[in-house]
C-alpha positions as CSV (number, residue, x, y, z in Angstrom):
1,M,41.1,-27.8,70.1
2,I,37.5,-27.1,69.2
3,E,38.2,-23.3,69.1
4,T,41.1,-24.0,66.7
5,R,38.8,-25.9,64.4
6,K,36.2,-23.1,64.5
7,T,38.9,-20.7,63.6
8,F,40.0,-22.8,60.6
9,V,36.4,-23.1,59.4
10,I,35.9,-19.3,59.6
11,V,39.1,-18.6,57.8
12,G,38.2,-21.2,55.1
13,A,34.8,-19.6,54.6
14,M,36.4,-16.2,54.2
15,L,38.8,-17.5,51.6
16,I,36.0,-19.1,49.7
17,A,34.1,-15.8,49.8
18,L,37.2,-13.9,48.6
19,G,37.6,-16.4,45.8
20,V,34.0,-16.0,44.6
21,A,34.4,-12.2,44.7
22,W,37.7,-12.4,42.7
23,W,36.0,-14.7,40.1
24,T,32.9,-12.5,39.7
25,R,35.0,-9.2,39.5
26,Y,37.6,-10.9,37.2
27,V,40.6,-9.1,38.7
28,P,43.5,-9.9,36.2
29,P,46.4,-11.7,37.6
30,A,49.8,-10.0,37.8
31,G,52.1,-10.5,34.9
32,E,52.0,-10.0,31.1
33,L,48.2,-10.5,30.8
34,G,47.6,-7.5,33.1
35,D,49.3,-5.4,30.5
36,M,46.3,-6.0,28.1
37,R,43.9,-3.9,30.2
38,G,43.1,-0.6,28.5
39,K,44.7,-1.7,25.2
40,T,42.9,-2.0,21.9
41,L,42.3,-5.5,20.5
42,F,42.6,-4.5,16.8
43,P,44.7,-1.3,16.7
44,S,45.2,-1.5,12.9
45,F,41.4,-1.2,12.2
46,S,40.5,2.5,12.4
47,N,38.3,3.3,9.4
48,A,34.9,1.7,9.1
49,L,34.7,2.3,5.4
50,D,37.6,-0.1,4.9
51,A,35.3,-3.0,5.7
52,V,33.6,-4.3,2.5
53,S,32.4,-7.7,3.9
54,L,31.0,-9.1,7.1
55,E,30.7,-12.8,7.8
56,I,29.0,-14.2,10.9
57,T,29.1,-17.8,11.9
58,E,27.0,-19.1,14.8
59,Y,24.9,-22.0,16.1
60,D,21.3,-22.0,14.8
61,P,19.0,-23.8,17.2
62,N,16.2,-23.9,14.6
63,A,18.4,-25.7,12.1
64,V,20.3,-27.6,14.9
65,G,23.6,-26.8,13.3
66,I,26.1,-24.1,12.4
67,K,25.0,-21.4,10.0
68,T,27.0,-18.7,8.2
69,F,25.6,-15.4,7.1
70,K,27.6,-13.0,4.9
71,V,27.1,-9.5,3.5
72,A,29.5,-8.1,0.9
73,Q,30.0,-5.9,-2.1
74,V,29.4,-7.9,-5.2
75,N,29.9,-6.1,-8.5
76,N,29.8,-2.8,-6.7
77,R,26.4,-3.6,-5.1
78,W,25.7,-4.7,-1.5
79,S,24.5,-8.2,-1.5
80,I,24.0,-11.2,0.7
81,P,26.2,-14.1,-0.8
82,S,24.8,-16.5,1.8
83,H,21.4,-15.9,0.3
84,D,22.1,-16.1,-3.5
85,N,23.4,-12.5,-3.5
86,Y,20.0,-11.1,-2.6
87,P,20.2,-7.2,-2.5
88,A,21.2,-5.9,0.9
89,D,20.4,-2.6,2.5
90,A,23.8,-2.8,4.1
91,K,25.9,0.3,3.4
92,D,25.0,2.1,6.6
93,H,24.3,-1.1,8.6
94,L,27.8,-2.5,7.9
95,A,29.4,0.9,8.7
96,Q,27.6,0.9,12.0
97,A,28.7,-2.6,12.8
98,A,32.3,-1.8,11.9
99,T,32.2,1.3,14.0
100,S,31.1,-0.7,17.1
101,L,34.3,-2.7,16.8
102,I,36.8,0.1,16.1
103,G,38.9,0.9,19.2
104,L,37.5,-2.1,21.1
105,K,39.4,-1.9,24.4
106,V,40.1,-4.7,26.9
107,L,38.6,-3.9,30.3
108,D,39.7,-7.1,32.0
109,V,41.1,-10.6,31.4
110,A,38.8,-13.4,32.4
111,A,41.2,-16.2,31.8
112,S,44.6,-16.5,30.2
113,S,44.6,-20.2,29.4
114,P,41.0,-21.4,29.8
115,T,40.0,-25.0,29.8
116,Q,37.3,-26.3,27.5
117,E,34.9,-26.1,30.3
118,E,35.8,-22.5,31.0
119,L,35.4,-21.6,27.3
120,A,31.9,-23.1,27.4
121,M,31.1,-21.1,30.5
122,F,32.2,-17.9,28.9
123,G,30.3,-18.8,25.7
124,V,33.4,-18.4,23.4
125,V,33.7,-21.9,21.9
126,T,34.7,-21.6,18.2
127,P,31.6,-22.3,15.9
128,D,33.2,-25.0,13.7
129,P,30.7,-27.1,11.6
130,D,33.3,-29.9,11.4
131,K,33.9,-30.2,15.1
132,T,30.6,-29.0,16.6
133,T,28.2,-31.8,17.7
134,L,24.7,-31.8,19.1
135,G,26.0,-31.8,22.7
136,T,28.5,-29.0,22.2
137,R,27.9,-26.2,24.8
138,G,28.9,-22.5,24.9
139,I,29.3,-22.0,21.1
140,G,30.0,-18.3,20.4
141,K,29.4,-16.0,17.5
142,R,32.4,-15.6,15.2
143,V,32.6,-12.2,13.4
144,V,35.0,-11.6,10.5
145,M,35.4,-8.3,8.7
146,R,37.5,-8.0,5.6
147,D,38.8,-5.2,3.4
148,A,38.9,-5.0,-0.4
149,S,42.0,-7.2,-0.6
150,D,40.2,-9.9,1.4
151,K,42.5,-9.2,4.4
152,A,40.9,-9.8,7.8
153,L,40.4,-6.6,9.7
154,I,38.7,-8.2,12.6
155,D,38.3,-11.9,13.6
156,I,36.7,-12.3,17.0
157,I,34.4,-14.7,18.9
158,L,31.6,-13.0,20.9
159,G,30.5,-14.8,24.0
160,N,28.0,-14.4,26.9
161,K,27.1,-11.1,28.6
162,L,28.1,-10.5,32.2
163,K,25.2,-11.3,34.5
164,D,25.6,-8.1,36.6
165,N,26.3,-5.8,33.6
166,E,24.9,-6.7,30.2
167,Q,26.9,-3.9,28.5
168,L,30.0,-6.1,29.1
169,L,30.8,-9.1,27.0
170,Y,33.3,-12.0,27.0
171,V,35.3,-12.1,23.8
172,R,38.2,-14.1,22.4
173,V,40.3,-13.3,19.4
174,T,40.0,-16.3,17.0
175,G,42.9,-18.6,17.3
176,Q,44.1,-17.2,20.7
177,D,43.5,-18.5,24.2
178,P,42.9,-15.5,26.4
179,V,39.3,-14.5,27.2
180,Y,38.7,-10.8,27.6
181,V,36.0,-8.6,28.9
182,V,35.0,-5.7,26.7
183,K,32.2,-3.1,26.5
184,L,30.2,-3.9,23.2
185,S,26.7,-3.7,21.9
186,D,26.3,-6.5,19.4
187,D,22.8,-5.5,18.0
188,K,24.3,-4.5,14.7
189,L,26.2,-7.8,14.4
190,S,23.1,-9.8,13.5
191,S,22.9,-12.8,11.3
192,N,19.1,-12.4,10.9
193,F,18.4,-12.1,7.2
194,G,15.5,-9.6,7.8
195,D,17.9,-7.1,9.5
196,W,20.0,-6.7,6.4
197,I,17.4,-6.2,3.7
198,E,15.1,-3.3,2.7
199,K,12.1,-3.4,4.9
200,D,9.6,-2.0,2.3
201,L,9.3,-5.0,-0.1
202,L,6.3,-3.8,-2.1
203,K,7.1,-0.1,-2.0
204,L,3.5,0.9,-1.6
205,N,1.7,3.6,0.3
206,P,-1.2,2.1,2.3
207,W,-3.2,5.2,1.8
208,D,-3.0,4.8,-2.0
209,V,-4.9,1.4,-2.0
210,K,-8.0,1.6,-4.2
211,D,-9.3,-2.0,-4.1
212,V,-8.5,-5.4,-2.9
213,Q,-9.5,-8.6,-4.7
214,L,-9.7,-11.8,-2.7
215,H,-9.6,-14.9,-4.9
216,D,-10.2,-17.9,-2.6
217,Y,-9.4,-21.1,-4.4
218,S,-7.1,-24.2,-4.3
219,F,-5.4,-26.0,-7.0
220,D,-5.4,-29.8,-7.2
221,S,-2.1,-30.8,-8.7
222,V,-3.3,-34.4,-9.3
223,T,-6.3,-33.5,-11.4
224,S,-4.9,-30.1,-12.6
225,G,-8.2,-28.5,-11.6
226,I,-9.0,-25.3,-9.9
227,E,-11.4,-25.5,-6.9
228,P,-12.9,-22.0,-6.6
229,R,-14.7,-21.0,-3.4
230,S,-15.3,-17.2,-3.4
231,Q,-14.5,-14.0,-5.2
232,I,-14.6,-10.8,-3.2
233,I,-13.8,-7.2,-4.2
234,L,-13.4,-4.5,-1.6
235,K,-13.2,-0.8,-2.4
236,Y,-11.1,1.5,-0.3
237,D,-11.4,5.3,-0.1
238,D,-9.0,7.0,2.3
239,L,-11.4,10.0,2.4
240,G,-14.6,8.1,2.6
241,N,-16.9,7.3,5.4
242,P,-16.8,4.4,5.8
243,R,-13.5,3.9,4.1
244,W,-14.1,0.2,3.2
245,S,-17.0,-1.0,1.2
246,L,-18.0,-4.4,-0.3
247,A,-18.2,-4.0,-4.0
248,Q,-18.6,-7.7,-5.0
249,D,-19.3,-10.9,-3.0
250,L,-19.6,-14.1,-5.1
251,A,-19.8,-17.7,-3.9
252,F,-19.1,-20.5,-6.3
253,D,-21.9,-23.1,-6.8
254,A,-20.3,-26.4,-7.6
255,K,-23.6,-27.9,-8.8
256,S,-24.3,-25.2,-11.4
257,M,-20.7,-24.4,-11.9
258,S,-21.4,-20.7,-11.7
259,W,-21.0,-17.8,-9.3
260,T,-23.9,-16.8,-7.0
261,P,-24.1,-13.2,-5.6
262,R,-24.3,-12.9,-1.8
263,S,-25.0,-9.9,0.4
264,M,-24.4,-9.2,4.1
265,A,-27.2,-9.8,6.5
266,A,-28.9,-6.9,8.3
267,D,-26.9,-7.7,11.4
268,E,-23.5,-8.0,9.6
269,E,-20.9,-5.5,8.7
270,L,-17.3,-5.4,7.4
271,D,-14.6,-6.1,10.0
272,T,-12.5,-2.9,9.3
273,T,-10.0,-3.8,11.9
274,K,-8.9,-6.8,10.0
275,L,-9.0,-5.0,6.7
276,D,-6.8,-2.2,8.1
277,A,-4.5,-4.8,9.4
278,L,-4.3,-6.2,5.9
279,R,-3.2,-2.8,4.6
280,T,-0.6,-2.5,7.3
281,A,0.7,-5.9,6.5
282,L,1.1,-5.0,2.8
283,D,2.9,-1.8,3.7
284,D,5.2,-3.7,6.1
285,L,5.5,-7.0,4.4
286,K,8.1,-8.9,6.3
287,I,10.0,-11.7,4.6
288,V,12.1,-14.2,6.6
289,D,14.0,-15.7,3.6
290,V,14.3,-15.9,-0.2
291,R,14.9,-18.6,-2.8
292,K,16.3,-17.9,-6.2
293,K,14.2,-18.7,-9.3
294,P,15.7,-20.4,-12.3
295,Q,17.0,-18.0,-14.9
296,G,14.4,-18.9,-17.5
297,L,11.5,-18.3,-15.2
298,S,12.9,-15.0,-13.8
299,A,13.5,-13.7,-17.3
300,S,9.9,-14.4,-18.3
301,L,8.5,-12.4,-15.3
302,S,10.9,-9.4,-15.4
303,S,8.9,-7.1,-17.7
304,D,5.1,-7.0,-17.4
305,G,4.5,-10.0,-15.1
306,S,3.4,-12.2,-18.0
307,F,4.5,-15.8,-17.9
308,A,6.4,-17.9,-20.4
309,T,7.7,-21.3,-19.3
310,N,9.8,-24.3,-19.9
311,Q,10.1,-27.7,-18.2
312,E,12.7,-26.4,-15.7
313,S,10.5,-23.5,-14.8
314,L,7.4,-25.8,-14.4
315,A,9.3,-28.1,-12.1
316,D,10.6,-25.3,-10.0
317,L,7.2,-23.7,-9.7
318,Q,5.6,-26.9,-8.5
319,R,8.2,-27.4,-5.8
320,A,7.2,-24.0,-4.4
321,G,3.5,-24.7,-4.7
322,F,2.7,-22.9,-8.0
323,F,1.4,-24.3,-11.2
324,A,0.9,-23.2,-14.8
325,A,-2.6,-23.4,-16.2
326,S,-4.5,-22.1,-19.3
327,A,-5.1,-18.3,-18.9
328,D,-8.4,-18.8,-20.8
329,Q,-9.5,-21.4,-18.2
330,F,-8.5,-19.3,-15.3
331,Y,-10.2,-16.1,-16.5
332,R,-13.4,-18.0,-17.4
333,I,-13.6,-18.9,-13.7
334,F,-12.3,-15.5,-12.4
335,P,-13.3,-12.8,-14.9
336,P,-10.7,-10.1,-15.0
337,V,-11.5,-6.8,-13.2
338,G,-10.2,-3.6,-14.7
339,A,-8.8,-2.8,-18.1
340,R,-5.5,-4.6,-18.1
341,K,-4.3,-6.5,-21.1
342,I,-4.7,-10.3,-20.9
343,D,-3.4,-12.9,-23.4
344,K,-5.9,-15.7,-22.9
345,S,-3.9,-17.9,-25.3
346,G,-1.0,-17.9,-22.9
347,L,-0.4,-19.4,-19.4
348,E,-1.4,-18.1,-16.0
349,I,0.4,-19.0,-12.7
350,I,-2.0,-20.7,-10.3
351,S,-1.4,-20.8,-6.6
352,S,-2.0,-23.8,-4.4
353,E,-3.6,-21.5,-1.8
354,G,-5.3,-18.7,-3.6
355,E,-4.2,-15.1,-4.3
356,V,-4.8,-11.5,-3.4
357,R,-4.7,-8.6,-5.9
358,V,-4.3,-5.1,-4.7
359,G,-5.0,-2.1,-6.9
360,M,-3.2,1.3,-6.3
361,K,-4.0,4.8,-7.3
362,D,-1.0,4.9,-9.7
363,G,-2.4,2.1,-11.8
364,V,-0.2,-0.6,-10.3
365,R,-1.9,-3.9,-9.3
366,Y,0.1,-6.2,-7.1
367,L,-0.5,-10.0,-7.4
368,L,0.4,-12.0,-4.3
369,R,0.2,-15.7,-4.9
370,F,0.5,-18.1,-1.9
371,G,2.4,-21.4,-2.3
372,R,3.1,-24.4,-0.1
373,V,4.5,-24.5,3.4
374,L,8.3,-24.5,3.4
375,E,10.0,-27.4,5.2
376,G,13.5,-27.5,6.5
377,S,14.3,-24.0,5.4
378,Q,17.0,-21.8,6.8
379,G,14.5,-19.2,7.5
380,G,12.1,-21.3,9.5
381,Q,10.9,-24.7,10.5
382,T,8.5,-27.4,9.2
383,E,4.8,-27.3,9.7
384,S,5.0,-29.9,12.5
385,A,7.0,-27.4,14.6
386,G,3.8,-25.4,15.3
387,D,1.9,-22.8,13.4
388,Q,3.9,-19.9,14.9
389,N,7.0,-21.3,13.1
390,V,5.4,-22.2,9.7
391,N,6.8,-20.4,6.7
392,R,5.3,-20.3,3.2
393,F,6.3,-19.4,-0.3
394,L,5.1,-16.2,-1.8
395,L,5.2,-15.2,-5.5
396,V,4.9,-11.5,-6.2
397,T,4.3,-9.8,-9.6
398,A,2.8,-6.5,-10.7
399,E,0.6,-5.5,-13.7
400,F,-0.6,-2.2,-15.0
401,D,-4.4,-1.4,-14.9
402,P,-5.2,1.9,-16.5
403,S,-8.7,1.9,-15.1
404,L,-7.2,2.6,-11.6
405,I,-6.2,6.0,-12.8
406,P,-9.4,8.2,-13.3
407,E,-9.6,10.0,-16.6
408,P,-9.5,13.8,-16.4
409,E,-12.8,15.7,-16.1
410,L,-12.6,18.2,-19.0
411,E,-14.4,21.5,-18.9
412,K,-17.0,22.2,-21.6
413,L,-16.2,25.0,-24.0
414,P,-18.6,27.9,-24.1
415,D,-20.5,28.5,-27.4
416,L,-19.2,31.3,-29.7
417,P,-21.7,34.2,-30.3
418,A,-23.6,34.2,-33.6
419,Q,-21.6,35.7,-36.4
420,T,-23.2,38.6,-38.5
421,S,-22.4,38.4,-42.2
422,P,-21.3,41.6,-43.9
423,D,-24.1,41.4,-46.5
424,N,-26.8,41.6,-43.9
425,A,-25.1,44.2,-41.8
426,G,-26.8,47.1,-43.6
427,D,-30.2,45.5,-43.5
428,S,-30.0,44.9,-39.8
429,K,-28.9,48.5,-39.2
430,G,-31.7,49.8,-41.5
431,D,-34.3,47.9,-39.6
432,T,-33.6,49.6,-36.3
433,P,-34.2,53.3,-37.4
434,N,-37.4,52.3,-39.1
435,A,-38.6,50.6,-36.0
436,A,-37.6,53.6,-33.9
437,T,-39.4,56.0,-36.3
438,D,-42.5,53.8,-36.3
439,G,-42.5,53.9,-32.5
440,A,-42.1,57.6,-32.5
441,A,-45.0,58.0,-34.9
442,Q,-47.2,55.8,-32.8
443,K,-46.5,58.0,-29.8
444,T,-47.4,61.3,-31.6
445,G,-50.4,59.8,-33.5
446,D,-51.5,62.2,-36.3
447,A,-49.5,65.1,-35.0
448,S,-47.5,67.3,-37.3
449,A,-44.3,65.9,-38.7
450,Q,-41.2,66.4,-36.6
451,P,-38.9,69.2,-37.6
452,E,-36.1,68.3,-39.9
453,G,-33.5,69.0,-37.1
454,G,-35.3,66.6,-34.8
455,N,-35.1,63.7,-37.3
456,A,-31.4,64.3,-37.7
457,A,-30.9,64.2,-33.9
458,A,-32.9,60.9,-33.7
459,E,-30.9,59.4,-36.4
460,Q,-27.6,60.4,-34.7
461,N,-28.7,58.9,-31.4
462,T,-29.7,55.7,-33.2
463,A,-26.4,55.4,-35.0
464,Q,-24.5,55.9,-31.7
465,G,-26.7,53.3,-30.1
466,N,-26.0,50.8,-32.9
467,A,-22.3,51.5,-32.6
468,G,-22.3,50.9,-28.9
469,S,-24.2,47.7,-29.4
470,D,-21.7,46.5,-32.0
471,N,-18.8,47.3,-29.6
472,A,-20.5,45.3,-26.8
473,E,-21.1,42.3,-29.1
474,Q,-17.5,42.5,-30.3
475,K,-16.2,42.6,-26.7
476,K,-18.4,39.7,-25.7
477,A,-17.1,37.6,-28.6
478,E,-13.5,38.4,-27.6
479,D,-14.2,37.5,-24.0
480,V,-15.8,34.2,-25.1
481,K,-12.8,33.5,-27.3
482,A,-10.3,34.2,-24.5
483,E,-12.3,31.9,-22.2
484,R,-12.3,29.2,-24.7
485,E,-8.5,29.5,-25.1
486,R,-8.1,29.3,-21.4
487,I,-10.3,26.2,-21.1
488,E,-8.6,24.5,-24.0
489,K,-5.1,25.0,-22.4
490,E,-6.4,23.7,-19.1
491,N,-8.0,20.7,-20.7
492,Q,-4.8,20.0,-22.6
493,R,-2.8,20.2,-19.4
494,K,-5.2,17.7,-17.8
495,R,-4.8,15.4,-20.8
496,D,-1.0,15.6,-20.7
497,E,-1.0,15.0,-16.9
498,Y,-3.2,11.9,-17.4
499,Q,-0.9,10.5,-20.1
500,E,2.1,11.1,-17.9
501,K,0.4,9.2,-15.1
502,L,-0.2,6.3,-17.5
503,K,3.4,6.4,-18.6
504,Q,4.7,6.5,-15.0
505,G,2.4,3.6,-14.0
506,E,3.7,1.4,-16.8
507,E,7.3,2.3,-16.0
508,R,6.8,1.5,-12.3
509,V,5.3,-1.9,-13.1
510,K,8.5,-2.7,-15.1
511,E,10.7,-1.6,-12.2
512,L,8.7,-3.7,-9.7
513,N,8.7,-6.8,-11.9
514,A,12.5,-6.5,-12.4
515,R,12.8,-6.5,-8.7
516,F,10.4,-9.4,-8.0
517,A,11.4,-11.6,-11.0
518,D,14.4,-13.4,-9.5
519,W,12.9,-14.4,-6.2
520,Y,10.5,-16.6,-4.3
521,Y,9.8,-14.8,-1.0
522,I,9.3,-16.7,2.2
523,I,6.8,-15.3,4.7
524,S,5.8,-16.3,8.2
525,D,2.4,-17.9,8.9
526,E,1.5,-14.7,10.9
527,V,1.9,-12.5,7.8
528,Y,0.1,-15.0,5.6
529,R,-3.0,-15.0,7.9
530,K,-3.1,-11.2,7.9
531,I,-3.1,-10.9,4.1
532,R,-4.8,-14.1,2.8
533,L,-8.3,-13.4,4.1
534,N,-11.6,-15.1,3.3
535,R,-15.2,-14.0,3.8
536,Q,-15.4,-15.3,7.4
537,D,-12.4,-13.1,8.2
538,I,-13.7,-9.8,6.8
539,I,-17.4,-9.9,7.9
540,K,-18.6,-9.8,11.5
541,K,-21.8,-9.4,13.5
542,K,-22.7,-5.8,14.2
543,E,-22.4,-4.6,17.8
544,P,-25.8,-3.3,18.8
545,A,-25.9,0.2,20.3
546,A,-28.9,1.7,22.0
547,T,-30.4,4.8,20.3
548,S,-32.7,7.5,21.6
549,D,-35.9,5.7,20.5
550,G,-34.7,2.5,22.2
551,T,-34.0,0.5,19.0
552,S,-30.8,-1.2,18.2
553,G,-28.2,1.0,16.5
554,A,-27.6,-1.7,13.9
555,E,-31.1,-1.0,12.5
556,G,-30.3,2.5,11.5
557,Q,-26.9,1.9,9.8
558,S,-26.6,2.2,6.1
559,G,-24.6,0.2,3.6
560,T,-25.7,-3.3,4.7
561,S,-27.7,-4.0,1.6
562,T,-28.1,-2.8,-2.0
563,S,-31.6,-1.4,-1.4
564,Q,-30.3,0.8,1.3
565,E,-27.5,2.1,-0.7
566,G,-29.7,2.8,-3.7
567,A,-32.4,4.7,-1.8
568,P,-32.9,8.3,-2.8
569,T,-31.0,10.7,-0.6
570,G,-33.7,13.3,-0.4
571,G,-36.8,12.3,1.5
572,S,-38.1,8.9,2.6
573,A,-38.6,6.1,0.1
574,N,-42.2,5.8,1.5
575,S,-43.1,9.5,1.1
576,T,-46.8,10.1,0.4
577,P,-47.4,11.5,-3.1
578,P,-49.4,14.8,-3.5
579,A,-53.2,14.3,-3.5
580,P,-54.8,14.6,-7.0
581,A,-56.8,17.7,-7.8
582,T,-60.6,17.6,-7.4
583,P,-62.9,18.1,-10.3
584,A,-63.7,21.6,-9.1
585,D,-60.1,22.5,-9.2
586,E,-59.7,21.2,-12.7
587,T,-62.4,23.6,-14.1
588,K,-61.2,26.6,-12.1
589,Q,-59.4,29.1,-14.3
590,P,-56.2,30.8,-13.0
591,A,-56.8,34.3,-11.7
592,A,-55.3,37.2,-13.7
593,P,-52.4,38.8,-11.9
594,Q,-53.3,42.1,-10.3
595,S,-51.3,45.2,-10.3
596,G,-48.2,44.8,-8.1
597,D,-48.1,41.0,-8.6
598,M,-45.2,39.2,-10.4
599,P,-45.3,39.6,-14.2
600,A,-46.6,36.8,-16.3
601,P,-44.0,34.0,-16.4
602,E,-41.8,33.7,-19.4
603,P,-41.0,30.3,-20.9
604,A,-38.0,29.7,-18.6
605,A,-39.7,31.0,-15.5
606,P,-38.1,29.7,-12.2
607,Q,-40.0,27.2,-10.1
608,P,-41.0,29.7,-7.3
609,A,-43.1,31.6,-9.8
610,E,-45.3,28.5,-10.2
611,G,-45.8,28.3,-6.4
612,K,-46.9,32.0,-6.3
613,A,-49.4,31.5,-9.2
614,A,-50.8,28.6,-7.3
615,S,-51.2,30.7,-4.2
616,E,-53.3,33.2,-6.2
617,G,-55.9,30.5,-6.7
618,G,-54.6,28.8,-10.0
619,T,-54.0,25.1,-10.5
620,A,-50.2,24.2,-10.2
621,A,-48.2,21.1,-10.7
622,P,-47.2,19.2,-7.5
623,P,-44.1,20.9,-6.1
624,T,-40.8,19.2,-6.9
625,Q,-39.2,17.6,-3.9
626,G,-35.9,19.4,-3.1
627,P,-32.8,17.6,-1.9
628,N,-33.3,18.7,1.7
629,E,-37.1,18.1,1.9
């Protein structure tokens, strides 16, 4: 009897083990469901280009509810209807998503008539906002693709991945009971807003940055007053060493209501790691969501970034943490940098949390204004959820600053040679033979007159010499004229190129503002902290490094103060001046040059000649300090 019981226990354990193995391998039962293995779920969908819209519905744990994300062609442009038709970079993305679903074959049948518990276990519960409650488990991701006639090409619910093979996925055709196993990568079937938009928001090259202005202030909406703290300008030179330099550092003195200059201490330096991270964040500015501006506000910001407002615009700005203030008041506090046009009689948008202005080599200056923290947004959570989940409004505009484009360096034209008038031509020619004759007479003294043939030969030689001199002068004048023409053409080319750069810069500003005008952008707190820097963020203590003489390396670094930057590059600032001459030297006459010495210096004699004269015993001026001495 005992042996019989043991046998039953062993057999029962074996049956349980077989049942578990069957369940994990999902061997389909015999019958009509077994016929689905190897078959395509959506045989009529064979061309990815037929899909003109994608809608994804799933549970959002951040919003604690069902969210719907949609990408579609709207007026022949890819847009995101679920986000106020924000432009989507979706043509290739949607084609890839559609391709992943074409020819989707059934590998197995997990359940033919699953219970609600089984649907939850497979993760294929229909995401229905009317039926889903807080306690609903196993909600899947519903994916619907439609063609131009709004016909559903695919309507499927994606569930959990298999534990032992993450390439396999449980799926269910919407409205049907069976749960299938398919091989599918769902990375292109994302409802993340950032995955469907163009990643390069500002469209800038980080190596083209010329300067960064950090305006650290707050705006009190109750008193309508600006509370300035600091104003910092950083210069960037991609070929410089160092690349970053501090051009201006001002602190606001509330007592005197004025700006006070500051400088870095001897043991301080710029934190280039954070400044480079700022450049990178600008190049790869990630947004998590957008909000549409009212029509009147977007229209006023679509051209040059200037601002005209109405009551609707004011109210909408304030909700996002931006305010309108007198441009004259703002620029009295923050004097404009550069040569951009400013209408001080108009209005300026003031941020609740300061702003950053970035100047580019092409004359574009980006204005990034930071607004309030976003609460209850689809793209994030409230401030109470933790800093890592805080999102913030960002307002972006662009303006044109021609001072960012250097004016061309024009080459100076050479002077034309002196012109000889025809009236004086004969006189000048007549002077030369007389001088030659006088010279010949001085050489022969009171000797007998030259033979008549000799005079003729001398005159002929003189005439030939004059003709050769005239030809040389004429050729020199022609060469100078040709060189002037070359330089004038090159200078004009530089002027035209400069004007073209100005024109392109103005056009680019218009294009950027047309792109930015309709939207408030929403950024994460992580991105905000990388861009919105203050003085404490960009300046750090130097790291001492031992030198050969045992002193700290920080003591020998340049660029920490204005006096160091302004010191002469040649020689020490404490160089000892030459000793004054003694009275004996002052009365001593310079020695006459002997035979074989250098000839007497002419008016434009080079400096080394003075040194030689001094070495002969004369009195010379103190030698000029050369750049390498």
